[in-house]
C-alpha positions in Angstrom: -103.1 -1.5 -71.5 -105.7 -4.3 -71.8 -105.8 -7.7 -69.7 -106.4 -9.5 -72.8 -103.1 -7.8 -74.4 -101.0 -8.7 -71.1 -102.2 -12.5 -71.6 -101.2 -12.3 -75.5 -97.7 -11.6 -74.3 -97.4 -14.5 -72.1 -98.7 -13.3 -68.7 -101.3 -14.8 -66.6 -103.6 -13.0 -64.3 -102.9 -14.2 -60.7 -105.5 -13.2 -57.9 -103.9 -12.3 -54.8 -104.8 -14.3 -51.7 -106.1 -11.8 -49.1 -106.9 -13.1 -45.5 -109.3 -10.5 -43.9 -109.9 -12.4 -40.8 -106.4 -12.1 -39.6 -106.7 -8.4 -39.7 -110.3 -8.4 -38.2 -109.8 -10.5 -35.2 -107.0 -8.5 -33.4 -108.4 -5.2 -34.6 -111.9 -6.2 -33.1 -110.1 -7.2 -29.6 -108.4 -3.8 -29.9 -111.5 -2.0 -29.7 -112.6 -3.5 -26.3 -109.4 -2.0 -24.2 -110.1 1.4 -26.1 -113.7 1.5 -25.1 -112.6 0.6 -21.3 -110.4 3.9 -21.7 -113.4 5.8 -22.7 -115.4 4.4 -19.8 -112.9 5.0 -17.3 -112.1 8.5 -18.5 -115.7 9.5 -18.3 -116.5 8.0 -14.8 -113.0 9.2 -13.5 -112.2 5.4 -12.3 -109.2 3.6 -12.2 -106.8 6.1 -13.7 -103.7 4.2 -13.3 -105.1 1.4 -15.6 -106.0 3.8 -18.6 -102.7 4.2 -20.2 -102.0 0.5 -20.2 -105.5 -0.4 -21.7 -104.6 2.5 -24.3 -101.3 1.0 -25.3 -102.3 -2.6 -25.3 -105.3 -1.4 -27.7 -102.7 0.1 -29.9 -100.5 -3.1 -29.9 -103.6 -5.1 -31.1 -104.5 -2.5 -34.0 -100.7 -2.6 -35.0 -101.0 -6.6 -35.5 -104.0 -6.2 -37.5 -102.4 -3.5 -39.6 -99.3 -5.7 -40.1 -101.5 -8.7 -40.9 -103.2 -6.5 -43.7 -99.8 -5.2 -45.1 -98.4 -8.7 -45.3 -101.4 -10.0 -47.3 -100.1 -8.1 -50.3 -96.5 -7.6 -51.6 -95.2 -4.0 -51.3 -98.1 -2.3 -49.7 -95.7 -0.4 -47.5 -94.9 1.7 -50.7 -98.2 3.2 -50.5 -98.0 6.5 -48.5 -101.4 6.0 -46.7 -100.2 2.7 -45.4 -97.0 3.8 -44.3 -98.5 7.1 -42.5 -101.3 4.8 -40.7 -98.8 2.2 -39.2 -96.3 4.8 -38.0 -99.4 6.9 -36.5 -100.3 3.5 -34.7 -96.9 3.3 -33.3 -96.8 6.8 -32.1 -100.1 5.9 -30.4 -98.3 3.7 -27.9 -95.8 6.6 -27.0 -98.9 8.8 -26.6 -100.2 6.5 -24.1 -96.6 6.4 -22.2 -96.9 10.1 -22.2 -100.3 9.7 -20.5 -98.9 7.7 -17.8 -96.2 10.3 -17.0 -99.0 12.9 -16.9 -97.4 14.8 -19.8 -100.6 14.7 -21.9 -104.2 14.1 -20.9 -106.1 10.7 -21.1 -108.4 12.5 -23.5 -105.8 13.6 -26.0 -104.6 9.8 -26.0 -107.9 8.6 -26.6 -108.4 11.2 -29.4 -105.1 10.5 -31.1 -105.9 6.6 -30.8 -109.2 7.0 -32.6 -107.9 9.3 -35.3 -104.7 6.8 -35.8 -107.6 3.9 -36.1 -109.3 5.8 -38.6 -106.2 6.3 -40.8 -105.4 2.3 -40.2 -108.9 1.6 -41.7 -108.7 3.8 -44.6 -105.4 2.1 -45.3 -106.9 -1.3 -44.9 -109.6 -0.3 -47.1 -107.2 0.5 -49.8 -105.3 -2.7 -49.8 -108.6 -5.0 -49.7 -110.6 -2.9 -52.2 -107.9 -3.0 -54.9 -108.9 -4.6 -58.2 -105.9 -7.1 -58.0 -104.2 -6.6 -61.1 -101.3 -9.1 -60.6 -99.8 -11.0 -63.5 -97.0 -13.5 -63.7 -94.9 -15.5 -66.5 -92.4 -18.2 -66.0 -88.9 -16.8 -65.9 -85.4 -18.0 -65.8 -83.7 -17.0 -62.5 -80.5 -16.5 -64.3 -81.7 -14.2 -66.8 -81.3 -10.6 -66.0 -84.3 -8.0 -66.2 -84.6 -6.2 -69.5 -84.3 -2.8 -67.8 -83.6 -1.0 -70.8 -87.2 -1.9 -71.9 -88.6 -0.3 -68.6 -89.2 3.5 -69.3 -89.5 5.8 -66.4 -89.2 3.0 -63.8 -86.9 2.9 -60.7 -84.7 -0.2 -61.1 -83.8 -1.7 -58.0 -82.1 -4.6 -59.2 -81.8 -6.4 -62.8 -81.0 -9.6 -61.1 -83.8 -12.1 -60.1 -85.1 -11.4 -56.6 -87.9 -12.0 -54.3 -87.8 -8.4 -53.3 -88.8 -5.4 -55.4 -86.8 -5.4 -58.7 -88.4 -2.5 -60.5 -91.4 0.1 -59.5 -92.9 2.9 -61.3 -95.1 5.5 -59.5 -98.3 7.1 -60.9 -98.9 8.8 -57.5 -98.2 8.2 -53.9 -100.6 5.5 -53.4 -100.7 4.1 -57.2 -97.7 2.3 -58.4 -96.6 -0.8 -60.2 -93.6 -3.1 -59.4 -91.9 -6.0 -60.6 -90.4 -8.9 -58.3 -89.7 -12.6 -58.4 -91.6 -15.5 -57.1 -90.4 -19.1 -56.5 -93.0 -21.5 -56.4 -92.7 -25.4 -56.6 -88.9 -25.1 -57.5 -90.1 -22.8 -60.5 -89.3 -19.1 -60.8 -91.8 -16.5 -61.9 -91.7 -12.8 -62.5 -94.5 -10.8 -61.4 -95.9 -7.5 -62.5 -98.2 -6.3 -59.6 -100.3 -3.0 -59.8 -101.4 -1.5 -56.6 -104.2 1.4 -56.3 -106.3 0.3 -59.1 -109.8 -0.4 -58.5 -111.4 -0.9 -61.9 -110.6 -2.3 -65.4 -111.2 0.9 -67.0 -108.7 2.6 -64.7 -106.3 -0.2 -65.7 -106.5 0.5 -69.3 -105.7 4.1 -68.8 -102.2 3.5 -67.3 -99.4 4.0 -69.4 -96.6 1.3 -67.9 -93.9 2.2 -70.3 -93.0 -1.5 -70.9 -91.5 -2.9 -74.2 -93.5 -6.2 -73.6 -92.0 -8.3 -76.8 -88.5 -7.8 -74.9 -89.9 -9.9 -71.9 -91.3 -12.4 -74.2 -88.4 -13.0 -76.0 -86.4 -13.6 -72.9 -88.9 -16.2 -71.5 -87.0 -19.6 -70.8 -89.7 -21.5 -72.6 -89.7 -19.5 -75.7 -85.9 -19.6 -76.1 -86.3 -23.6 -76.0 
């Protein structure tokens, strides 16, 4: 598939709005209490504060991770994103176990560092995506032509701002269709996540009968 061919069928390329600052600020502050944990463990001082600092660090990392996920629709469908957020959540529980003496502080620190690494890989996956998102105006009363989507998982044929249909190529590469309402107008979006180059985009077989979408466009019906 080529971008020019998408445009020929009435789809317009839309650049997703990413806000990395919302991610960097909480995560940068999250490294500070994690560094305090390391220093207190190394010097053997203020042991009672170590779990609190560790848990607080994981909470800040989680806020940064959620900010990154919210910047792009459907990123939780990527396996590496889901695993990273779950590992950060478990990090808070690990520090609770440290406070009870069930596991050592060094284990909590090592687990936290591993979780943060996974989160960074997930955010790198999100923000380095090529951003192949297309949209076209769509009548909200019109049903999705699901018979024209081959090998897709159809969630809903009715117009919805949630995922209406999704097709996976692997655990971290998938394309989804969902609705968007903007300025009292409804649009259908075609969003590919996990693609980093134009050459890679051309190699995907989306299994879509594009003329069927073109004919159902409200403007062309008029």
